[in-house]
C-alpha positions in Angstrom: -57.6 -36.2 -43.7 -55.2 -36.0 -46.6 -54.2 -39.7 -46.2 -57.7 -41.0 -46.7 -59.1 -38.2 -48.8 -62.2 -36.3 -48.4 -64.2 -39.3 -49.5 -63.4 -40.8 -46.1 -66.8 -40.1 -44.5 -65.6 -39.2 -41.0 -63.0 -36.7 -42.2 -65.2 -35.1 -44.9 -67.3 -33.1 -42.4 -64.6 -31.8 -40.1 -64.3 -28.3 -41.7 -68.1 -27.7 -41.9 -68.3 -28.9 -38.3 -65.7 -26.4 -37.2 -67.6 -23.7 -39.1 -70.7 -24.7 -37.2 -68.9 -24.4 -33.9 -67.7 -20.9 -35.0 -71.4 -20.0 -35.8 -72.4 -21.1 -32.3 -69.6 -19.1 -30.7 -70.8 -16.1 -32.8 -74.3 -16.5 -31.5 -73.1 -16.6 -27.9 -71.1 -13.4 -28.5 -74.0 -11.6 -30.1 -76.5 -12.6 -27.4 -74.2 -12.6 -24.4 -74.4 -9.9 -21.7 -70.7 -10.4 -20.7 -68.8 -8.1 -23.1 -67.8 -5.9 -20.1 -68.4 -6.7 -16.5 -67.4 -5.5 -13.1 -64.5 -7.4 -11.8 -65.0 -7.1 -8.1 -67.9 -6.8 -5.7 -70.2 -4.8 -5.7 -71.1 -5.6 -9.3 -72.1 -2.3 -10.7 -71.7 -2.5 -14.4 -72.4 -5.0 -17.2 -72.5 -4.4 -20.9 -73.3 -6.3 -24.1 -72.7 -5.4 -27.7 -76.1 -3.8 -27.6 -76.5 -2.1 -24.2 -74.7 -0.9 -21.1 -76.3 -1.6 -17.7 -75.4 0.0 -14.3 -76.5 -0.6 -10.8 -76.1 2.3 -8.3 -75.9 0.1 -5.2 -75.8 -3.6 -4.2 -79.2 -5.2 -4.7 -80.6 -2.2 -6.6 -82.2 -2.2 -10.0 -80.1 -2.3 -13.2 -80.4 0.9 -15.3 -79.7 0.1 -18.9 -79.0 2.4 -21.9 -78.7 1.3 -25.5 -75.4 1.6 -27.2 -77.2 2.1 -30.5 -77.5 5.8 -29.6 -73.8 6.1 -30.2 -72.4 6.1 -33.7 -69.5 3.9 -32.6 -72.0 1.5 -31.0 -73.9 1.1 -34.2 -70.6 0.7 -36.1 -69.3 -2.0 -33.8 -72.6 -3.9 -33.9 -72.9 -3.6 -37.6 -69.4 -4.7 -38.5 -69.5 -7.6 -36.1 -73.0 -8.6 -37.4 -71.8 -8.4 -41.0 -68.8 -10.7 -40.1 -71.2 -13.1 -38.4 -73.6 -13.2 -41.4 -70.7 -13.9 -43.7 -69.7 -16.8 -41.4 -73.2 -18.2 -41.6 -73.1 -17.9 -45.4 -69.7 -19.7 -45.5 -71.2 -22.5 -43.2 -74.1 -23.0 -45.7 -71.7 -23.0 -48.7 -69.4 -25.5 -47.0 -72.3 -27.9 -46.3 -73.2 -27.6 -50.0 -69.6 -28.0 -51.2 -68.9 -31.1 -49.1 -72.3 -32.7 -49.8 -71.6 -32.9 -53.5 -69.8 -36.1 -54.5 -67.4 -34.3 -56.9 -65.7 -31.6 -55.0 -65.3 -28.2 -56.7 -61.9 -27.0 -55.3 -62.2 -23.5 -56.7 -65.5 -23.2 -54.8 -63.8 -24.3 -51.6 -61.1 -21.7 -52.1 -63.8 -19.0 -52.5 -65.2 -20.0 -49.2 -61.8 -19.4 -47.7 -61.6 -16.0 -49.2 -65.0 -15.1 -47.9 -63.9 -16.3 -44.4 -61.0 -13.8 -44.5 -63.5 -11.0 -45.3 -65.7 -12.2 -42.4 -62.7 -12.1 -40.1 -61.8 -8.5 -41.1 -65.4 -7.3 -40.3 -65.5 -9.2 -37.0 -62.1 -7.8 -35.9 -63.2 -4.3 -36.8 -66.2 -4.6 -34.6 -64.1 -6.2 -31.8 -61.6 -3.3 -31.9 -64.1 -0.5 -32.2 -66.1 -1.6 -29.2 -63.4 -1.5 -26.4 -61.6 1.5 -27.7 -64.7 3.7 -27.9 -66.5 2.2 -24.9 -63.6 2.9 -22.5 -63.1 6.4 -23.9 -66.7 7.6 -24.1 -68.6 5.9 -21.3 -67.7 6.5 -17.7 -66.9 3.3 -16.0 -67.2 2.8 -12.2 -65.3 0.3 -10.3 -62.8 -2.2 -11.8 -64.1 -3.6 -15.0 -62.9 -6.3 -17.4 -63.9 -7.4 -20.9 -65.4 -10.7 -20.2 -66.6 -14.1 -21.5 -68.9 -12.9 -24.4 -66.2 -10.6 -25.7 -63.9 -13.6 -25.6 -66.3 -15.7 -27.6 -66.3 -12.9 -30.2 -62.5 -13.1 -30.5 -62.6 -16.9 -30.6 -65.0 -16.6 -33.6 -62.7 -14.2 -35.4 -59.7 -16.4 -34.8 -61.6 -19.5 -36.1 -62.5 -17.5 -39.2 -58.9 -16.8 -39.9 -57.7 -20.3 -39.3 -60.5 -22.0 -41.2 -59.9 -19.5 -44.0 -56.3 -20.8 -44.3 -57.6 -24.4 -44.4 -60.2 -23.7 -47.0 -57.7 -21.8 -49.2 -54.9 -24.4 -48.9 -57.1 -27.5 -49.3 -57.2 -27.2 -53.2 -53.3 -27.4 -53.2 -53.7 -31.0 -52.2 -56.4 -31.9 -54.7 -54.5 -34.8 -56.3 -53.7 -36.4 -52.9 -57.2 -35.9 -51.7 -58.8 -37.5 -54.8 -56.2 -40.3 -54.8 -54.7 -39.4 -58.2 -51.1 -39.7 -57.0 -49.1 -42.9 -57.1 -47.5 -43.8 -53.8 -43.8 -43.3 -53.7 -41.7 -46.0 -51.9 -38.3 -45.2 -50.6 -36.7 -48.6 -50.7 -33.3 -49.6 -51.7 -32.4 -53.2 -52.3 -29.5 -54.5 -50.2 
């Protein structure tokens, strides 16, 4: 990417594409019902960020209760949702930043800073949820934090890594724009 510069059309959209993948992972985490699941048969418990469902016996009906009745449930959902919204804003700003012919490198660094703020909010929600869930809600059987919770952590890790990329990219402004003369290390015989 640095060798050809951001004007190289295939490399220009890599960072916004990765942000888009992070947005998709965040949607999966928000909508997924696999934040906590029973690990073994009979499957008696399943929880999302929004509700906790139990089944008293195999083949019975699921009884669901909202986690929004708990203060920690509202806090976990709100902080993760704020982190996700900041990620969506960063995605929109990245598309705008990379669509402009003349890159504004300070603008790109600002997107990186906003990604770090989004990561802090996402991690707060991802830490509040399991700590308070396991201490305040009685769990039956053997349970595990499952796939949707993993997508939430993947989104948070992507926010941190992409924040570093967006913050460090302006350090290579001259190389990206092609303003540096090539240096040849050649000595005559």
